[in-house]
C-alpha positions, 0 to 999 in steps of 0.5 A: 341473914344479911341475904334477907335484909338485902332482899327486903332492901331490894324489894323496898327499892323496887317499889319506890319508882312505881310509888313515885309515879303515883301522885302523893305520899312518897317520902324520904328522911334522914336523922342523926343523933345519939345512941345509947348502950348499956350491956354486959359484954363478956364480963365488962359492963359497957355503958356508953354512947355513939353517933347514930344515923338513919335513912328512911323511905315510905309511902304516906297513905293519908295524914294518919298512916304511913308505911316505912323501910330504912337503914339504921346505924348505931355507930361504934360503941367504944369503951376501955377498962382496966382488968388486973392492971391491963387495959382491955379495949371493947368495941360494939357496933350494929346496923340493919334494915327496918320495915314498919308502920308510922301512926301520925296525929296532926295537932295543928297545921304545922305540927304533928305527933307520930309513933313508929314501930316495926321489925328491925333486921340487924347484925352486929360486931363485938370486938375485945382488943381488936379481935372479933369475939361476937357477930350476932345477928337477929330480927327484933322489934323497934318502936319510937315517938316523935314530933314533926314540924312542917316548914313547907307542904313538902319539907319538915323537921323532926325529933324522935326517940326510938328503942331498938331491941337487940337480942339480950340488949337494947339501944335508944336512939334520940335523933333529929332529921329532915323529912321530904314528901314528894 
């Protein structure tokens, strides 16, 4: 699974120089925010949040449609439980690569709404008292929506929420970021 994710990322990276040579829609973006997770992990109801970040690059075909690829890291979800008088520490984390599309709806010269969706190639790690209990990996769906405020012709600020399916659970990430169009 990691090999497929790395292969996808390498293919995207290989395309960037040729896309950049064409004069228009190449963009890069970075976001930081909060990821929320609510899951029953090995009999423990983990309900916590963490700091998440995302980096993307893509090609904007016109004012309405773009293709993006990127990396999403959910951070580390840590929670401690009292189990029959004994402290039990649970730690969950996941990250992976995305490839998907963006639909953009300009609502003024400076503001636009957008929706994004695609495939998420991820792997995770679950620990109980610092001992690995699970190492899941899969490819699942993600989707989200947000608002973009253009500061200049090239630079914009974004705010969005994205939902990621992760096997039998899911995580929602609310973030803000910077978007730069070359």
